[in-house]
mmCIF entry with sequence, helices, sheets and N, C-alpha, C, O atoms, coordinates in Angstrom:
data_MODEL
# 
_entry.id   MODEL 
# 
_entity.id                         1 
_entity.type                       polymer 
_entity.pdbx_number_of_molecules   1 
# 
_entity_poly.entity_id                      1 
_entity_poly.type                           'polypeptide(L)' 
_entity_poly.nstd_linkage                   no 
_entity_poly.nstd_monomer                   no 
_entity_poly.pdbx_seq_one_letter_code       MLIAAGAFVVWIYSQGGPFEQFGLYVPYIGSLAVLLWTFVIPIFYKGE 
_entity_poly.pdbx_seq_one_letter_code_can   MLIAAGAFVVWIYSQGGPFEQFGLYVPYIGSLAVLLWTFVIPIFYKGE 
_entity_poly.pdbx_strand_id                 A 
# 
loop_
_entity_poly_seq.entity_id 
_entity_poly_seq.num 
_entity_poly_seq.mon_id 
_entity_poly_seq.hetero 
1 1  MET n 
1 2  LEU n 
1 3  ILE n 
1 4  ALA n 
1 5  ALA n 
1 6  GLY n 
1 7  ALA n 
1 8  PHE n 
1 9  VAL n 
1 10 VAL n 
1 11 TRP n 
1 12 ILE n 
1 13 TYR n 
1 14 SER n 
1 15 GLN n 
1 16 GLY n 
1 17 GLY n 
1 18 PRO n 
1 19 PHE n 
1 20 GLU n 
1 21 GLN n 
1 22 PHE n 
1 23 GLY n 
1 24 LEU n 
1 25 TYR n 
1 26 VAL n 
1 27 PRO n 
1 28 TYR n 
1 29 ILE n 
1 30 GLY n 
1 31 SER n 
1 32 LEU n 
1 33 ALA n 
1 34 VAL n 
1 35 LEU n 
1 36 LEU n 
1 37 TRP n 
1 38 THR n 
1 39 PHE n 
1 40 VAL n 
1 41 ILE n 
1 42 PRO n 
1 43 ILE n 
1 44 PHE n 
1 45 TYR n 
1 46 LYS n 
1 47 GLY n 
1 48 GLU n 
# 
_struct_asym.id          A 
_struct_asym.entity_id   1 
# 
loop_
_struct_conf.conf_type_id 
_struct_conf.id 
_struct_conf.pdbx_PDB_helix_id 
_struct_conf.beg_label_comp_id 
_struct_conf.beg_label_asym_id 
_struct_conf.beg_label_seq_id 
_struct_conf.pdbx_beg_PDB_ins_code 
_struct_conf.end_label_comp_id 
_struct_conf.end_label_asym_id 
_struct_conf.end_label_seq_id 
_struct_conf.pdbx_end_PDB_ins_code 
_struct_conf.beg_auth_comp_id 
_struct_conf.beg_auth_asym_id 
_struct_conf.beg_auth_seq_id 
_struct_conf.end_auth_comp_id 
_struct_conf.end_auth_asym_id 
_struct_conf.end_auth_seq_id 
_struct_conf.pdbx_PDB_helix_class 
_struct_conf.details 
_struct_conf.pdbx_PDB_helix_length 
HELX_P HELX_P1 AA1 LEU A 2  ? GLN A 15 ? LEU A 2  GLN A 15 1 ? 14 
HELX_P HELX_P2 AA2 PRO A 18 ? GLN A 21 ? PRO A 18 GLN A 21 1 ? 4  
HELX_P HELX_P3 AA3 PRO A 27 ? PHE A 44 ? PRO A 27 PHE A 44 1 ? 18 
# 
_struct_conf_type.id          HELX_P 
_struct_conf_type.criteria    ? 
_struct_conf_type.reference   ? 
# 
loop_
_atom_site.group_PDB 
_atom_site.id 
_atom_site.type_symbol 
_atom_site.label_atom_id 
_atom_site.label_alt_id 
_atom_site.label_comp_id 
_atom_site.label_asym_id 
_atom_site.label_entity_id 
_atom_site.label_seq_id 
_atom_site.pdbx_PDB_ins_code 
_atom_site.Cartn_x 
_atom_site.Cartn_y 
_atom_site.Cartn_z 
_atom_site.occupancy 
_atom_site.B_iso_or_equiv 
_atom_site.pdbx_formal_charge 
_atom_site.auth_seq_id 
_atom_site.auth_comp_id 
_atom_site.auth_asym_id 
_atom_site.auth_atom_id 
_atom_site.pdbx_PDB_model_num 
ATOM 1   N N  . MET A 1 1  ? -2.612 9.822   5.187  1.00 0.00 ? 1  MET A N  1 
ATOM 2   C CA . MET A 1 1  ? -2.377 8.911   6.275  1.00 0.00 ? 1  MET A CA 1 
ATOM 3   C C  . MET A 1 1  ? -2.232 7.461   5.781  1.00 0.00 ? 1  MET A C  1 
ATOM 4   O O  . MET A 1 1  ? -1.481 6.674   6.357  1.00 0.00 ? 1  MET A O  1 
ATOM 5   N N  . LEU A 1 2  ? -2.945 7.127   4.729  1.00 0.00 ? 2  LEU A N  1 
ATOM 6   C CA . LEU A 1 2  ? -2.803 5.761   4.197  1.00 0.00 ? 2  LEU A CA 1 
ATOM 7   C C  . LEU A 1 2  ? -1.445 5.561   3.586  1.00 0.00 ? 2  LEU A C  1 
ATOM 8   O O  . LEU A 1 2  ? -0.890 4.464   3.653  1.00 0.00 ? 2  LEU A O  1 
ATOM 9   N N  . ILE A 1 3  ? -0.899 6.595   2.993  1.00 0.00 ? 3  ILE A N  1 
ATOM 10  C CA . ILE A 1 3  ? 0.454  6.469   2.398  1.00 0.00 ? 3  ILE A CA 1 
ATOM 11  C C  . ILE A 1 3  ? 1.478  6.224   3.525  1.00 0.00 ? 3  ILE A C  1 
ATOM 12  O O  . ILE A 1 3  ? 2.358  5.377   3.372  1.00 0.00 ? 3  ILE A O  1 
ATOM 13  N N  . ALA A 1 4  ? 1.381  6.926   4.613  1.00 0.00 ? 4  ALA A N  1 
ATOM 14  C CA . ALA A 1 4  ? 2.281  6.744   5.720  1.00 0.00 ? 4  ALA A CA 1 
ATOM 15  C C  . ALA A 1 4  ? 2.108  5.368   6.336  1.00 0.00 ? 4  ALA A C  1 
ATOM 16  O O  . ALA A 1 4  ? 3.104  4.744   6.703  1.00 0.00 ? 4  ALA A O  1 
ATOM 17  N N  . ALA A 1 5  ? 0.926  4.884   6.459  1.00 0.00 ? 5  ALA A N  1 
ATOM 18  C CA . ALA A 1 5  ? 0.690  3.545   7.010  1.00 0.00 ? 5  ALA A CA 1 
ATOM 19  C C  . ALA A 1 5  ? 1.229  2.483   6.074  1.00 0.00 ? 5  ALA A C  1 
ATOM 20  O O  . ALA A 1 5  ? 1.810  1.501   6.535  1.00 0.00 ? 5  ALA A O  1 
ATOM 21  N N  . GLY A 1 6  ? 1.053  2.651   4.781  1.00 0.00 ? 6  GLY A N  1 
ATOM 22  C CA . GLY A 1 6  ? 1.633  1.717   3.821  1.00 0.00 ? 6  GLY A CA 1 
ATOM 23  C C  . GLY A 1 6  ? 3.139  1.715   3.848  1.00 0.00 ? 6  GLY A C  1 
ATOM 24  O O  . GLY A 1 6  ? 3.770  0.662   3.755  1.00 0.00 ? 6  GLY A O  1 
ATOM 25  N N  . ALA A 1 7  ? 3.721  2.901   3.977  1.00 0.00 ? 7  ALA A N  1 
ATOM 26  C CA . ALA A 1 7  ? 5.209  2.968   4.026  1.00 0.00 ? 7  ALA A CA 1 
ATOM 27  C C  . ALA A 1 7  ? 5.700  2.323   5.291  1.00 0.00 ? 7  ALA A C  1 
ATOM 28  O O  . ALA A 1 7  ? 6.766  1.709   5.274  1.00 0.00 ? 7  ALA A O  1 
ATOM 29  N N  . PHE A 1 8  ? 4.974  2.429   6.400  1.00 0.00 ? 8  PHE A N  1 
ATOM 30  C CA . PHE A 1 8  ? 5.370  1.771   7.625  1.00 0.00 ? 8  PHE A CA 1 
ATOM 31  C C  . PHE A 1 8  ? 5.385  0.259   7.458  1.00 0.00 ? 8  PHE A C  1 
ATOM 32  O O  . PHE A 1 8  ? 6.322  -0.406  7.899  1.00 0.00 ? 8  PHE A O  1 
ATOM 33  N N  . VAL A 1 9  ? 4.359  -0.282  6.826  1.00 0.00 ? 9  VAL A N  1 
ATOM 34  C CA . VAL A 1 9  ? 4.269  -1.743  6.631  1.00 0.00 ? 9  VAL A CA 1 
ATOM 35  C C  . VAL A 1 9  ? 5.410  -2.187  5.682  1.00 0.00 ? 9  VAL A C  1 
ATOM 36  O O  . VAL A 1 9  ? 6.009  -3.234  5.928  1.00 0.00 ? 9  VAL A O  1 
ATOM 37  N N  . VAL A 1 10 ? 5.723  -1.454  4.640  1.00 0.00 ? 10 VAL A N  1 
ATOM 38  C CA . VAL A 1 10 ? 6.813  -1.819  3.769  1.00 0.00 ? 10 VAL A CA 1 
ATOM 39  C C  . VAL A 1 10 ? 8.149  -1.736  4.540  1.00 0.00 ? 10 VAL A C  1 
ATOM 40  O O  . VAL A 1 10 ? 9.029  -2.574  4.345  1.00 0.00 ? 10 VAL A O  1 
ATOM 41  N N  . TRP A 1 11 ? 8.293  -0.734  5.402  1.00 0.00 ? 11 TRP A N  1 
ATOM 42  C CA . TRP A 1 11 ? 9.541  -0.595  6.111  1.00 0.00 ? 11 TRP A CA 1 
ATOM 43  C C  . TRP A 1 11 ? 9.692  -1.733  7.136  1.00 0.00 ? 11 TRP A C  1 
ATOM 44  O O  . TRP A 1 11 ? 10.786 -2.283  7.265  1.00 0.00 ? 11 TRP A O  1 
ATOM 45  N N  . ILE A 1 12 ? 8.658  -2.092  7.847  1.00 0.00 ? 12 ILE A N  1 
ATOM 46  C CA . ILE A 1 12 ? 8.717  -3.207  8.810  1.00 0.00 ? 12 ILE A CA 1 
ATOM 47  C C  . ILE A 1 12 ? 9.048  -4.506  8.110  1.00 0.00 ? 12 ILE A C  1 
ATOM 48  O O  . ILE A 1 12 ? 9.881  -5.270  8.598  1.00 0.00 ? 12 ILE A O  1 
ATOM 49  N N  . TYR A 1 13 ? 8.412  -4.781  6.965  1.00 0.00 ? 13 TYR A N  1 
ATOM 50  C CA . TYR A 1 13 ? 8.699  -6.007  6.228  1.00 0.00 ? 13 TYR A CA 1 
ATOM 51  C C  . TYR A 1 13 ? 10.142 -6.047  5.746  1.00 0.00 ? 13 TYR A C  1 
ATOM 52  O O  . TYR A 1 13 ? 10.783 -7.096  5.808  1.00 0.00 ? 13 TYR A O  1 
ATOM 53  N N  . SER A 1 14 ? 10.667 -4.910  5.262  1.00 0.00 ? 14 SER A N  1 
ATOM 54  C CA . SER A 1 14 ? 11.997 -4.892  4.752  1.00 0.00 ? 14 SER A CA 1 
ATOM 55  C C  . SER A 1 14 ? 13.058 -5.121  5.854  1.00 0.00 ? 14 SER A C  1 
ATOM 56  O O  . SER A 1 14 ? 14.188 -5.510  5.556  1.00 0.00 ? 14 SER A O  1 
ATOM 57  N N  . GLN A 1 15 ? 12.686 -4.876  7.130  1.00 0.00 ? 15 GLN A N  1 
ATOM 58  C CA . GLN A 1 15 ? 13.595 -5.080  8.241  1.00 0.00 ? 15 GLN A CA 1 
ATOM 59  C C  . GLN A 1 15 ? 13.699 -6.540  8.651  1.00 0.00 ? 15 GLN A C  1 
ATOM 60  O O  . GLN A 1 15 ? 14.656 -6.938  9.315  1.00 0.00 ? 15 GLN A O  1 
ATOM 61  N N  . GLY A 1 16 ? 12.711 -7.340  8.254  1.00 0.00 ? 16 GLY A N  1 
ATOM 62  C CA . GLY A 1 16 ? 12.722 -8.783  8.638  1.00 0.00 ? 16 GLY A CA 1 
ATOM 63  C C  . GLY A 1 16 ? 12.006 -8.999  9.904  1.00 0.00 ? 16 GLY A C  1 
ATOM 64  O O  . GLY A 1 16 ? 10.783 -9.143  9.893  1.00 0.00 ? 16 GLY A O  1 
ATOM 65  N N  . GLY A 1 17 ? 12.705 -9.033  11.025 1.00 0.00 ? 17 GLY A N  1 
ATOM 66  C CA . GLY A 1 17 ? 12.119 -9.146  12.324 1.00 0.00 ? 17 GLY A CA 1 
ATOM 67  C C  . GLY A 1 17 ? 11.255 -10.387 12.515 1.00 0.00 ? 17 GLY A C  1 
ATOM 68  O O  . GLY A 1 17 ? 11.712 -11.504 12.272 1.00 0.00 ? 17 GLY A O  1 
ATOM 69  N N  . PRO A 1 18 ? 10.024 -10.201 12.945 1.00 0.00 ? 18 PRO A N  1 
ATOM 70  C CA . PRO A 1 18 ? 9.167  -11.358 13.222 1.00 0.00 ? 18 PRO A CA 1 
ATOM 71  C C  . PRO A 1 18 ? 8.833  -12.162 11.963 1.00 0.00 ? 18 PRO A C  1 
ATOM 72  O O  . PRO A 1 18 ? 8.515  -13.347 12.062 1.00 0.00 ? 18 PRO A O  1 
ATOM 73  N N  . PHE A 1 19 ? 8.898  -11.552 10.806 1.00 0.00 ? 19 PHE A N  1 
ATOM 74  C CA . PHE A 1 19 ? 8.660  -12.282 9.561  1.00 0.00 ? 19 PHE A CA 1 
ATOM 75  C C  . PHE A 1 19 ? 9.656  -13.388 9.314  1.00 0.00 ? 19 PHE A C  1 
ATOM 76  O O  . PHE A 1 19 ? 9.346  -14.411 8.702  1.00 0.00 ? 19 PHE A O  1 
ATOM 77  N N  . GLU A 1 20 ? 10.875 -13.159 9.810  1.00 0.00 ? 20 GLU A N  1 
ATOM 78  C CA . GLU A 1 20 ? 11.929 -14.231 9.641  1.00 0.00 ? 20 GLU A CA 1 
ATOM 79  C C  . GLU A 1 20 ? 11.600 -15.375 10.536 1.00 0.00 ? 20 GLU A C  1 
ATOM 80  O O  . GLU A 1 20 ? 11.804 -16.520 10.133 1.00 0.00 ? 20 GLU A O  1 
ATOM 81  N N  . GLN A 1 21 ? 11.105 -15.155 11.725 1.00 0.00 ? 21 GLN A N  1 
ATOM 82  C CA . GLN A 1 21 ? 10.785 -16.231 12.653 1.00 0.00 ? 21 GLN A CA 1 
ATOM 83  C C  . GLN A 1 21 ? 9.671  -17.124 12.146 1.00 0.00 ? 21 GLN A C  1 
ATOM 84  O O  . GLN A 1 21 ? 9.658  -18.321 12.431 1.00 0.00 ? 21 GLN A O  1 
ATOM 85  N N  . PHE A 1 22 ? 8.739  -16.561 11.401 1.00 0.00 ? 22 PHE A N  1 
ATOM 86  C CA . PHE A 1 22 ? 7.612  -17.359 10.887 1.00 0.00 ? 22 PHE A CA 1 
ATOM 87  C C  . PHE A 1 22 ? 7.850  -17.871 9.480  1.00 0.00 ? 22 PHE A C  1 
ATOM 88  O O  . PHE A 1 22 ? 6.995  -18.543 8.903  1.00 0.00 ? 22 PHE A O  1 
ATOM 89  N N  . GLY A 1 23 ? 9.030  -17.548 8.920  1.00 0.00 ? 23 GLY A N  1 
ATOM 90  C CA . GLY A 1 23 ? 9.356  -18.045 7.574  1.00 0.00 ? 23 GLY A CA 1 
ATOM 91  C C  . GLY A 1 23 ? 8.646  -17.260 6.463  1.00 0.00 ? 23 GLY A C  1 
ATOM 92  O O  . GLY A 1 23 ? 8.502  -17.776 5.355  1.00 0.00 ? 23 GLY A O  1 
ATOM 93  N N  . LEU A 1 24 ? 8.212  -16.063 6.724  1.00 0.00 ? 24 LEU A N  1 
ATOM 94  C CA . LEU A 1 24 ? 7.509  -15.256 5.745  1.00 0.00 ? 24 LEU A CA 1 
ATOM 95  C C  . LEU A 1 24 ? 8.368  -14.204 5.091  1.00 0.00 ? 24 LEU A C  1 
ATOM 96  O O  . LEU A 1 24 ? 7.891  -13.460 4.234  1.00 0.00 ? 24 LEU A O  1 
ATOM 97  N N  . TYR A 1 25 ? 9.640  -14.127 5.483  1.00 0.00 ? 25 TYR A N  1 
ATOM 98  C CA . TYR A 1 25 ? 10.522 -13.063 4.973  1.00 0.00 ? 25 TYR A CA 1 
ATOM 99  C C  . TYR A 1 25 ? 11.369 -13.528 3.815  1.00 0.00 ? 25 TYR A C  1 
ATOM 100 O O  . TYR A 1 25 ? 12.080 -14.530 3.903  1.00 0.00 ? 25 TYR A O  1 
ATOM 101 N N  . VAL A 1 26 ? 11.283 -12.789 2.731  1.00 0.00 ? 26 VAL A N  1 
ATOM 102 C CA . VAL A 1 26 ? 12.121 -12.989 1.545  1.00 0.00 ? 26 VAL A CA 1 
ATOM 103 C C  . VAL A 1 26 ? 12.784 -11.689 1.273  1.00 0.00 ? 26 VAL A C  1 
ATOM 104 O O  . VAL A 1 26 ? 12.109 -10.734 0.889  1.00 0.00 ? 26 VAL A O  1 
ATOM 105 N N  . PRO A 1 27 ? 14.117 -11.594 1.455  1.00 0.00 ? 27 PRO A N  1 
ATOM 106 C CA . PRO A 1 27 ? 14.798 -10.289 1.370  1.00 0.00 ? 27 PRO A CA 1 
ATOM 107 C C  . PRO A 1 27 ? 14.544 -9.522  0.075  1.00 0.00 ? 27 PRO A C  1 
ATOM 108 O O  . PRO A 1 27 ? 14.325 -8.312  0.115  1.00 0.00 ? 27 PRO A O  1 
ATOM 109 N N  . TYR A 1 28 ? 14.568 -10.197 -1.067 1.00 0.00 ? 28 TYR A N  1 
ATOM 110 C CA . TYR A 1 28 ? 14.413 -9.401  -2.334 1.00 0.00 ? 28 TYR A CA 1 
ATOM 111 C C  . TYR A 1 28 ? 12.996 -8.814  -2.476 1.00 0.00 ? 28 TYR A C  1 
ATOM 112 O O  . TYR A 1 28 ? 12.808 -7.825  -3.186 1.00 0.00 ? 28 TYR A O  1 
ATOM 113 N N  . ILE A 1 29 ? 12.011 -9.411  -1.811 1.00 0.00 ? 29 ILE A N  1 
ATOM 114 C CA . ILE A 1 29 ? 10.631 -8.847  -1.868 1.00 0.00 ? 29 ILE A CA 1 
ATOM 115 C C  . ILE A 1 29 ? 10.581 -7.568  -1.064 1.00 0.00 ? 29 ILE A C  1 
ATOM 116 O O  . ILE A 1 29 ? 9.906  -6.616  -1.456 1.00 0.00 ? 29 ILE A O  1 
ATOM 117 N N  . GLY A 1 30 ? 11.284 -7.529  0.058  1.00 0.00 ? 30 GLY A N  1 
ATOM 118 C CA . GLY A 1 30 ? 11.349 -6.263  0.798  1.00 0.00 ? 30 GLY A CA 1 
ATOM 119 C C  . GLY A 1 30 ? 12.000 -5.162  0.002  1.00 0.00 ? 30 GLY A C  1 
ATOM 120 O O  . GLY A 1 30 ? 11.511 -4.033  -0.033 1.00 0.00 ? 30 GLY A O  1 
ATOM 121 N N  . SER A 1 31 ? 13.113 -5.495  -0.644 1.00 0.00 ? 31 SER A N  1 
ATOM 122 C CA . SER A 1 31 ? 13.753 -4.468  -1.490 1.00 0.00 ? 31 SER A CA 1 
ATOM 123 C C  . SER A 1 31 ? 12.867 -4.005  -2.661 1.00 0.00 ? 31 SER A C  1 
ATOM 124 O O  . SER A 1 31 ? 12.781 -2.815  -2.961 1.00 0.00 ? 31 SER A O  1 
ATOM 125 N N  . LEU A 1 32 ? 12.235 -4.947  -3.289 1.00 0.00 ? 32 LEU A N  1 
ATOM 126 C CA . LEU A 1 32 ? 11.307 -4.553  -4.398 1.00 0.00 ? 32 LEU A CA 1 
ATOM 127 C C  . LEU A 1 32 ? 10.148 -3.706  -3.893 1.00 0.00 ? 32 LEU A C  1 
ATOM 128 O O  . LEU A 1 32 ? 9.728  -2.766  -4.567 1.00 0.00 ? 32 LEU A O  1 
ATOM 129 N N  . ALA A 1 33 ? 9.627  -4.028  -2.716 1.00 0.00 ? 33 ALA A N  1 
ATOM 130 C CA . ALA A 1 33 ? 8.536  -3.266  -2.143 1.00 0.00 ? 33 ALA A CA 1 
ATOM 131 C C  . ALA A 1 33 ? 8.934  -1.796  -1.896 1.00 0.00 ? 33 ALA A C  1 
ATOM 132 O O  . ALA A 1 33 ? 8.197  -0.863  -2.214 1.00 0.00 ? 33 ALA A O  1 
ATOM 133 N N  . VAL A 1 34 ? 10.150 -1.637  -1.306 1.00 0.00 ? 34 VAL A N  1 
ATOM 134 C CA . VAL A 1 34 ? 10.649 -0.263  -1.052 1.00 0.00 ? 34 VAL A CA 1 
ATOM 135 C C  . VAL A 1 34 ? 10.831 0.489   -2.375 1.00 0.00 ? 34 VAL A C  1 
ATOM 136 O O  . VAL A 1 34 ? 10.467 1.659   -2.486 1.00 0.00 ? 34 VAL A O  1 
ATOM 137 N N  . LEU A 1 35 ? 11.389 -0.184  -3.359 1.00 0.00 ? 35 LEU A N  1 
ATOM 138 C CA . LEU A 1 35 ? 11.594 0.438   -4.663 1.00 0.00 ? 35 LEU A CA 1 
ATOM 139 C C  . LEU A 1 35 ? 10.289 0.856   -5.313 1.00 0.00 ? 35 LEU A C  1 
ATOM 140 O O  . LEU A 1 35 ? 10.146 1.976   -5.804 1.00 0.00 ? 35 LEU A O  1 
ATOM 141 N N  . LEU A 1 36 ? 9.331  -0.078  -5.306 1.00 0.00 ? 36 LEU A N  1 
ATOM 142 C CA . LEU A 1 36 ? 8.044  0.258   -5.919 1.00 0.00 ? 36 LEU A CA 1 
ATOM 143 C C  . LEU A 1 36 ? 7.314  1.362   -5.153 1.00 0.00 ? 36 LEU A C  1 
ATOM 144 O O  . LEU A 1 36 ? 6.753  2.274   -5.761 1.00 0.00 ? 36 LEU A O  1 
ATOM 145 N N  . TRP A 1 37 ? 7.320  1.281   -3.829 1.00 0.00 ? 37 TRP A N  1 
ATOM 146 C CA . TRP A 1 37 ? 6.653  2.310   -3.056 1.00 0.00 ? 37 TRP A CA 1 
ATOM 147 C C  . TRP A 1 37 ? 7.243  3.707   -3.326 1.00 0.00 ? 37 TRP A C  1 
ATOM 148 O O  . TRP A 1 37 ? 6.517  4.695   -3.437 1.00 0.00 ? 37 TRP A O  1 
ATOM 149 N N  . THR A 1 38 ? 8.557  3.757   -3.427 1.00 0.00 ? 38 THR A N  1 
ATOM 150 C CA . THR A 1 38 ? 9.229  5.024   -3.683 1.00 0.00 ? 38 THR A CA 1 
ATOM 151 C C  . THR A 1 38 ? 8.872  5.655   -5.018 1.00 0.00 ? 38 THR A C  1 
ATOM 152 O O  . THR A 1 38 ? 8.769  6.876   -5.129 1.00 0.00 ? 38 THR A O  1 
ATOM 153 N N  . PHE A 1 39 ? 8.684  4.817   -6.031 1.00 0.00 ? 39 PHE A N  1 
ATOM 154 C CA . PHE A 1 39 ? 8.497  5.340   -7.377 1.00 0.00 ? 39 PHE A CA 1 
ATOM 155 C C  . PHE A 1 39 ? 7.008  5.344   -7.806 1.00 0.00 ? 39 PHE A C  1 
ATOM 156 O O  . PHE A 1 39 ? 6.663  6.095   -8.719 1.00 0.00 ? 39 PHE A O  1 
ATOM 157 N N  . VAL A 1 40 ? 6.153  4.579   -7.219 1.00 0.00 ? 40 VAL A N  1 
ATOM 158 C CA . VAL A 1 40 ? 4.790  4.513   -7.635 1.00 0.00 ? 40 VAL A CA 1 
ATOM 159 C C  . VAL A 1 40 ? 3.860  5.516   -6.931 1.00 0.00 ? 40 VAL A C  1 
ATOM 160 O O  . VAL A 1 40 ? 2.970  6.104   -7.545 1.00 0.00 ? 40 VAL A O  1 
ATOM 161 N N  . ILE A 1 41 ? 4.096  5.688   -5.637 1.00 0.00 ? 41 ILE A N  1 
ATOM 162 C CA . ILE A 1 41 ? 3.245  6.609   -4.874 1.00 0.00 ? 41 ILE A CA 1 
ATOM 163 C C  . ILE A 1 41 ? 3.262  8.036   -5.415 1.00 0.00 ? 41 ILE A C  1 
ATOM 164 O O  . ILE A 1 41 ? 2.199  8.654   -5.480 1.00 0.00 ? 41 ILE A O  1 
ATOM 165 N N  . PRO A 1 42 ? 4.387  8.585   -5.800 1.00 0.00 ? 42 PRO A N  1 
ATOM 166 C CA . PRO A 1 42 ? 4.374  9.955   -6.395 1.00 0.00 ? 42 PRO A CA 1 
ATOM 167 C C  . PRO A 1 42 ? 3.553  10.085  -7.686 1.00 0.00 ? 42 PRO A C  1 
ATOM 168 O O  . PRO A 1 42 ? 3.145  11.187  -8.053 1.00 0.00 ? 42 PRO A O  1 
ATOM 169 N N  . ILE A 1 43 ? 3.314  8.981   -8.359 1.00 0.00 ? 43 ILE A N  1 
ATOM 170 C CA . ILE A 1 43 ? 2.503  9.022   -9.596 1.00 0.00 ? 43 ILE A CA 1 
ATOM 171 C C  . ILE A 1 43 ? 1.054  9.305   -9.230 1.00 0.00 ? 43 ILE A C  1 
ATOM 172 O O  . ILE A 1 43 ? 0.357  10.038  -9.932 1.00 0.00 ? 43 ILE A O  1 
ATOM 173 N N  . PHE A 1 44 ? 0.595  8.703   -8.095 1.00 0.00 ? 44 PHE A N  1 
ATOM 174 C CA . PHE A 1 44 ? -0.796 8.828   -7.701 1.00 0.00 ? 44 PHE A CA 1 
ATOM 175 C C  . PHE A 1 44 ? -1.080 10.028  -6.753 1.00 0.00 ? 44 PHE A C  1 
ATOM 176 O O  . PHE A 1 44 ? -2.173 10.593  -6.762 1.00 0.00 ? 44 PHE A O  1 
ATOM 177 N N  . TYR A 1 45 ? -0.096 10.385  -5.966 1.00 0.00 ? 45 TYR A N  1 
ATOM 178 C CA . TYR A 1 45 ? -0.300 11.438  -4.992 1.00 0.00 ? 45 TYR A CA 1 
ATOM 179 C C  . TYR A 1 45 ? 0.573  12.656  -5.347 1.00 0.00 ? 45 TYR A C  1 
ATOM 180 O O  . TYR A 1 45 ? 1.800  12.578  -5.296 1.00 0.00 ? 45 TYR A O  1 
ATOM 181 N N  . LYS A 1 46 ? -0.049 13.742  -5.695 1.00 0.00 ? 46 LYS A N  1 
ATOM 182 C CA . LYS A 1 46 ? 0.693  14.928  -6.143 1.00 0.00 ? 46 LYS A CA 1 
ATOM 183 C C  . LYS A 1 46 ? 0.842  15.950  -5.033 1.00 0.00 ? 46 LYS A C  1 
ATOM 184 O O  . LYS A 1 46 ? 1.541  16.947  -5.215 1.00 0.00 ? 46 LYS A O  1 
ATOM 185 N N  . GLY A 1 47 ? 0.221  15.740  -3.911 1.00 0.00 ? 47 GLY A N  1 
ATOM 186 C CA . GLY A 1 47 ? 0.269  16.708  -2.834 1.00 0.00 ? 47 GLY A CA 1 
ATOM 187 C C  . GLY A 1 47 ? -0.881 17.728  -2.866 1.00 0.00 ? 47 GLY A C  1 
ATOM 188 O O  . GLY A 1 47 ? -1.731 17.701  -3.756 1.00 0.00 ? 47 GLY A O  1 
ATOM 189 N N  . GLU A 1 48 ? -0.883 18.595  -1.904 1.00 0.00 ? 48 GLU A N  1 
ATOM 190 C CA . GLU A 1 48 ? -1.972 19.547  -1.854 1.00 0.00 ? 48 GLU A CA 1 
ATOM 191 C C  . GLU A 1 48 ? -1.490 20.950  -2.250 1.00 0.00 ? 48 GLU A C  1 
ATOM 192 O O  . GLU A 1 48 ? -2.280 21.893  -2.266 1.00 0.00 ? 48 GLU A O  1 
# 
């Protein structure tokens, strides 16, 4: 469940949305977060 919640946060940030309005959105950080999440999580979570 934590992995899904983390993925949701990364997805929301990568979309921009309210983060753009508050000046907290940097596009390349969203891209890097998606990339890291995609490749790092399978290292730690092998499934059941």
